[in-house]
N, C-alpha and C positions, 0 to 999 in steps of 0.2 A: 300262251304259258303260263304256267302258273309262278308266283314270283318265289324268289327263294326262299323268305318269312313264310307263304303259306307253305310253301313242301313240306320244309320243318315242322309243321304244326299236324299233331297223328287225327287221326281220320276218328270217328263217331265210333266206330267197331272198332279200332286198336284204342280208343280210351275203355270202351263197355268190355273188352278185356284184361288191361290191365285194372280195371277197379273193381273188378270180379275175382281177380290176382288175391291184388294188396289185400282183396275184403277178408278171404280166405284164410292166408295167413297172419295179420292181425288178429281176427277170431281167436287162431288157435293160440296166438303168441297169447293171447290174454288174460282167455278161458271164457269163453263166449258158449254157452246164451250166455246173457248177462240178465237178474234179475231185475223187472222195470221198477225205480226210486219210487214212484210216486205212488199215492193211492186216489190221488183227489177224483173231482170231477172235472167235469169240463173249466165251467166258469170256473170253480175256483184255482186249479191249472194257469186259466187268463188273467187272474187277479196275480198270483203270483209269479205267472212268467211277467206279468210288466212290473213289478214289486222289483226284480232281478234287474234289471237293467240297467249297468257300470255301479251293476253292486255285490262285495263278495257273497259267496254263498251265507256262508254263517250269520251273516245280517240283513240279507234279503231275506230267509226263514227265521230269522228271530223280529223282523216287522213283519214277517205273514201272520204270525202264533200272538203278535202281542194285536195285531188288529181284529184276529177271529174272540180272541179273549174280550177285545171291549165290546165287539159287534157280532152275535150269535149268529143274522143272516146279511145276506148282500142287499137286502132291501134295504136293513138300516142301514149299512154302509153309504148303501145310499142318499139315505136322506138327512144322513146327522150331520150336524156343524162341519164343513170341512177345515176347520180349525183343528176339532177330534180328530176328524181321522190323520192328519199329518201327525198329530202326538204319537198316535195309533203306529205309526208307518216312520219314526223319528230314528227308527238304526239306518236305514236304508239311504242312499243316493238322494239328494232333490225329494222329499220329502215334501217341503212345500208346490213342485211341480207334480207331484204322481199322487196329490191329493186327489184334487179335482181332479185330473186326468183318472184318477180310476171310478170316481163318482160322477163322471160325465161317459164312460164307455159305460159304468151300470144303467145310465139314464138312457143309453140308446137302445142297449140290449132288449132293457123292459119295452121301450116304446114299438120295436118292431118286432118283440114277440108277444105281446100284446097282453103284458100281463105279470108276474115274477118273474125274477132273474133269472135260466134256466140256458142252458147249452143241450140239452138231451137230448134234441130235437138233427143235432147232427149228426147223428149215430145214423141215419138214416139216407145221409145225400153223397154219392161218389167224390169221392177228399177231393180232388180239382174243386166241387161247390161249394166243399165246406169251409176248402181254405178261400176261395173268395169273401164267401161271406161273410167270414173273418176279418179276412183283411181291406172287406168293406168298412169298418169301424175305425176312424180314426187312432190314429196311435198303435195299430197293432201292422207289424209288418211281416212279412215270410216268418222268418225266424219263430214269431211268437205263435200264429196262427198254428205252425206245422208242430209245438212243444203242448203244445195248447191240445192238440190231436192225436196226440200221439202216448204224451206222457201221461195225460187222462184218464181214467176208467173205459173213455171211448177204445183204444186202444185202436184207431183209426193211423194206417202207415202212411204219416207225412212225414217226412225227414226236415229235422233242425237243422240247420248248418255255424253250427258256435266258431269260437275263432282259432281256436285250436281244428275240427275238422279242418275249413279252407287252407289253412297256412298246410295240410299235409297234402291236402287237393290242390294245392295247389305247387308247391313244391315239384309234387310228382309228373303233374306236367298233364292234369286233366281239367282242367282252364286254365286259361291263359291266366299272367302276371298282373293285369288292370283289371280284373273281373273281383269287384268287390262280395261282401257276404250276400250283400242281399240278390245280387243275381247268381250270384253261383245256386243257390235253391233250386230253381230249376233246371240250368245243366246238369248238377250232380245229381238228383232224382233220375235226371230221363238215364243216367246211366244202369239205375239200376232193373232188372227183372219186374217188369207191370204185375210179374202175378205171386211178389214176394207179399210177405202177411206185415204182419205190425211190430212178430216176433225178430223176423228178420230183416226189417230198418231197422230198430233198434238197436241191435244187433253192432249192423253198419256206421253206425251214428257213432255209436257206443265205445265201439274201437280204432274208428280216427282218433275220436277225443283223447280215447285212454294214449294213445301213441302220440298224442302232442303234448300230453304234457309228460309221461314218461320217457319218450326219447328225439322227438321231435322238436326241442325248444325251438323258442322264438329268439330267443342267444346261443348262439353257439350247441347245435345239436349235437347231437351223439351218435353220427353217420358211421362212425364201424358198427356197432353195434345194432344197427338196424336191419330187419329182418325182412326191407324190402329197398332197401341199396342196388341191387340190379334193378330194380324199375325207376330209379330215381334220378333224374338230372339233374336236380340242384346235389343232390348226396356224392355223387361221381363228379361233377364239377368240383368239388369240394378236397374229396378224396383220390378220383381216379377211379376209373369201374374194378369190381371189385376181381380178384386172383380167381380163378375155376383153381378148384381142388384139383393135385395132381393126383391119378387113375395109379 
């Protein structure tokens, strides 16, 4: 006999059905399809993602632009004095940690690829293999690997899960309350149809992210105007089940 907790946990098919229903509503609410925000090559996207860790978008963008202005190629960043790289990325958080980490990542990629730093070869690999290759690099986790593949010009359908996406999925019951952002990537990606292309995966991520930014706030979420309240145990616990419109 299943325990009460196990019985209350939705099965995979239920979660998949909910995920797709929520996808459709959020995409409609926020205006999908969304235009890709980046046109960086894969290696540039990887460096940008590493700079953005625990940093506001404006600050990490400034750090990236300063780094490119100071060092026109990634090989130059790899071979530069670490202090010079640190000075170039001073607007991001922990530049003293990120500068040597960036250089170590670039050295590892160059060694493994046997030439100038480049990740274009990942376009020829299946999604899972491309992600595994990236995540075998020290300091590269599932969010960074997915962002590198999806946001870059490779346009490979790997789904990143940021804090907003994670919060919305957790409140909807698509993942358990103790599942962290890292493990959530595998669980949430498994709910998507395997044939989805990069645009569909990008729309899914962006729609969940926008919902977290514009409605499902960390503090005081606006559950009363949520377009997926009828699918959300968290919101219904706060407000009660939505009342059906009178016929």
